[in-house]
N, C-alpha and C positions, 0 to 999 in steps of 0.2 A: 366209178367202180356202186355196186349196190350193196344192201346191207340185207342182212336175212334172219329175222328174229323169230325163231322158233317160241313158242306161247300154248302151245294145246296142250301142257301137263295139267292135270288133276290137282299136285299139288297137296297129295292126300297126308302128307306129317306136319302141313300147317291147318289143318281141319280143328275145329268147325271152320274157321276162317274161310276154307276156299271150298266152305259147300254153295256160298253166295257172292263171293268173290274173287275173281281171277287170282291164282298166286304172284303173275306179274304186277298188279294193281296193289297188293298189300302195301300199308305205307308203313317205311321207314325215314329215319330224319328229314323228314318236312318234305317228303316226295313220297312217289312211288318206285316199286324195282324198277319200272319201267321207263319210268323220265332218266330215270340215273344214266342208264344203255343210250336213248333216244338223244338226251343232249351230250353226250361225250362224242356219240359217231358225228351229231350235226355240227358240234365244233372244228370236228376235223377234216369237214366238210362233202361228207356224204348228205345226199339229197333225195337221196330215192331208198326207201324202205319197202321191204316184203315181210309182213307177218305171218305166221303160219297160224293159224287160231284154229280152236277146236271147243273144246269145255268152257263154256258160258264165253264164249267169242267174240256175241253180239256186243259184251261188256269193254270188251277192248277195242275195239272198234269203234264206240262212240266217244271214248276214252280218248284214241288218238284221236279223231275228228276236232272232238271240243277242245284240248290240249294244242293240240299240232294241225290249224287249220288249214294253213299253208304247206306243211312238207306233201313231197309224193308221195302216197302211199298205194299200197298194193295187199288185198287181205287174202288168202288162201287157206281153204279150212281141210282139216286132217281129220278126218269124221270117225276113222280107226285109229286108235294110237300102236300103232306099228315099229316105234321107236325114231329117231334122231335121222335117219339116214330115211326110213321113209318118208319124215317130213320135208326133208331137202330136196329129194325127187320130185317133188309136187310142185316146186319153182320151176321146171326145167324150163317151162316156154317163154314163163319171165324173165328168165337169166339168160337165155342165149348161152354163148360162149364169153362174156363179159367177165370181167374178175368180180367177187363179190368177199363181202366180209362177214362171216358166220358169227354171230353172236346168243348163245344160250339165255333166255327171257328171265335166268332168275340169277347171271353173272355180275354181279358190281366189283368191277376190280381198277385196281390204279395202274396207269402204265403208261410207257410214250408212246400214244397212238401216231404219231405224226411221224415218230422215225419206221413203225411198221406200216403206215400205208406206202412209206417213199420206198421200202427196200424194192428191189428187182425178185427177192425170192418170194413164195407162199411161206407165210410164216402162223405157227402154233404156239399158242400161250401157253406157259408151262409153270409151277408154282410145286417146290419141294412139300411135302406132306411127309407126315409121321407115319400115316399105313395105307398107300395107294390102292389097295387093293378093292376100293371102290368107286376108283376112279379109271377113264383110258388113261394108261402110263406109256411115256415116251421113253424109249431108247436114242444115247444121243451119243454121239460122236466128239472128238475132242475139237471140233472146228465150229460146234455149234447145229449143225445139219441132224437130223432125226433119220434114226435107221430104222427104225421102227417103232411102231403105238398099236397096243394091245389094250381093248374092255377088260376092264376088270378082272384083270388077270390071276389066278389063283396064287401064284408065286412071280412078285414082281421081280422083272431084271431091273426097275430104277425105282426112285423115290420121286420118280419128276410126276408130277399128274398135269392131264390137260385141264385146263380150266374152264374151257367153252367158248375161247375166244380162236377163230381160225379164217387166215387171211387164204383165199385159194386164188392164183391167177388163171390155171388152167379148169375153170369150172367145166368146159367141156369132157374132160377125162373126166372129174369128179363125176359125173352123170354115166361114162359109160363104166364106169368102176361100180355105181349104185346097182346099174340093171344090171351087172354079172352078179351081184349080190341077190337079188331077186329071182335070174335065173337059175343059181345055183342053190339059192333058198340059206343063204349063208347067214345066221342069226345067232345074234350071243343073248342069253337070260330069254330068249324068243322074243327077240326083236332087231329090225335092220336097223342098227350101228353106221352114225357118222363113220367113228375111229375104225371099224373095217373097211372102211371104202377107201376112207385117206391112207391105211395099210395099202392098199392095191394099189393104189398110185405112187407109191415109195417103192413096191416090189417091182414096178413095172418104170422105173427110171426118174420119177417128179422128185424135183429137189424141193423139200419143205425144212427151214432154219425155226430153230426154237429164238422165242424170245421171254425174257422172264417179267412175272408181273410183280410190283413191288409189296401191294396188297390184293388179298382177295378176301371179299365179304358173303362169309355164307349165310343166305338166306333160306335155307332148306327146313328150318324147325324152329318154335318158338325160342328154347333158351340161344341157340346160337343168330338168329334174328333180331332179337332183344341186345346180345353183346356187339354184332354192328351198329346197331342202332347208336347203341352210347359212343363207340370207336368214332363213328362219320361226326356227331353232333361234338365231339373234343374236336375231331380238324378243321369242321365249320364254323364253330365257336356258335351253333344255335342260330334258331330267328325267330321273331315274335312280331305278329302282323301287325301291321299299321290300327284295326280296326276292334277293338276288344274293349272289355272293364273287366279292371283287377282292381276288386275293394278288401284292404285288410288282408293281402295277402302276399307270401315271400316267394322272389324266384331264384331257386339255385341253378345258376347256370354251368353247363350250358342247356337250354330246351329248345324246342321249337314248337311255337305256339300261333297255328293257321289263325286268320281274320273269323270275328263276330264272335268268338268266345267270350263266358262269362264267368270270371271265376272269383270266390269271396269266399273269404277266411280259410285259406286254405295255404299250402307248404307246397310247390310245385317242385321237382328236381329234388337231383341231376340227374341226368339224361333222360329227359321225358318227350317222347314228341307228341304233340297232339292237333286233330283233327279240325277241321272248319268247323263254327257253329255251336261250340259243347258246351256243358255247364257244367260247372264242378262246384259244388256248395262244402264247406266242413269239413275240408279233406286232405289225405296228404299223399300224394302220388312219388315215387320217387323209382326210374332203372325201368319205363314203362313206356307202351307205345299205346293211345287213345286214340279211335275212329271219330269220326264225323259226326255231330247230331246228337251225340250221347252225352249222357245225364247221369252225372255220379254228385251221392248223397248221404256224407259222414261214412266215407270209407278211408281207409288206410290201405295202399297199393303199393306195393312192391315185386318188381320181376314179373308184370301182370301185359296180359295184352287182349285191350277189350275192344271188339269189334264194331262198326258205326251203329247208330240208331240203337244202342242197347242203353238200358236201364239199370244201376246199380245203387243201392242204399241202404245202408249201415250195415259195416263187415271190416275185418281185419286179415286179408286173404292173398296169397299168390294166386290169379286166377289166368283161366284163358277163355275167352268169352268170346263169342262169335257175335257177328248181326244180328240187330231184330231181336234182340232178348231185352227180358225183363227179370232181375233179382231183386228181391226184399225181403234182407236176411232179418231186417225188425221184428 
């Protein structure tokens, strides 16, 4: 089975960070979003990955090759963002008629992946949500088989949202339905959607079974990213690199602090993730994500997202600051 991971989106809701960094490489709980996905699929036995890249795609490619040098990888460029259906269609020659596991590049979920992999059916991951109008929505029969999927319906028939996990056994059938979307110019909100192709498959007799995810971590915007960071840190207990300097500093778990950090006269935590080689002095930081090679001095930060190579001095605020930024409130 091959894994397809679309990571071509611009991540506009996470700006300014996604001006300089692909959304999939945004850090959370000591890892990138992409690493959570790849590690999970690797542990399940998948060894061949197709990454659909576009915006800042070279950074995705460099990261994967550096972090996973032994991974069997392909990179497909989606130069025009015309939707998830268009993105998947670009992989047709690489996939052939093999089974595929499609995982959207901003989807961190907890589920029994081995059970999903061993199932004889194609499977779609679902989660009950309060307002399903912003998601693909599945209608499910009493045996767990999916009767219909609709992308962002104005009047949803159920509150079971598609979470971005799709195991597809009949990939040749999928590509036939994708081709049909293009030939008939079937779009949802101006884009060719994977959901519409899956519904085409179901209408033509394909069997899809649903599986529920235990947890679905939203990484789409600053507030939900910080909330997911806190939850994942609580579950993992955090992690502190072996190479660091902490002087006159209080650490309140759980936190994740990468190697090479120099922290002094500070209170760090709870729920803080700090990238490598960051310097923090005379500061208090809680419920925040701080990038790598960043300098913080005389700051009090709460619920903040600070990019890499940033410098902040002298304030008490809630911030959302991108990479390569310098702010001096002194």
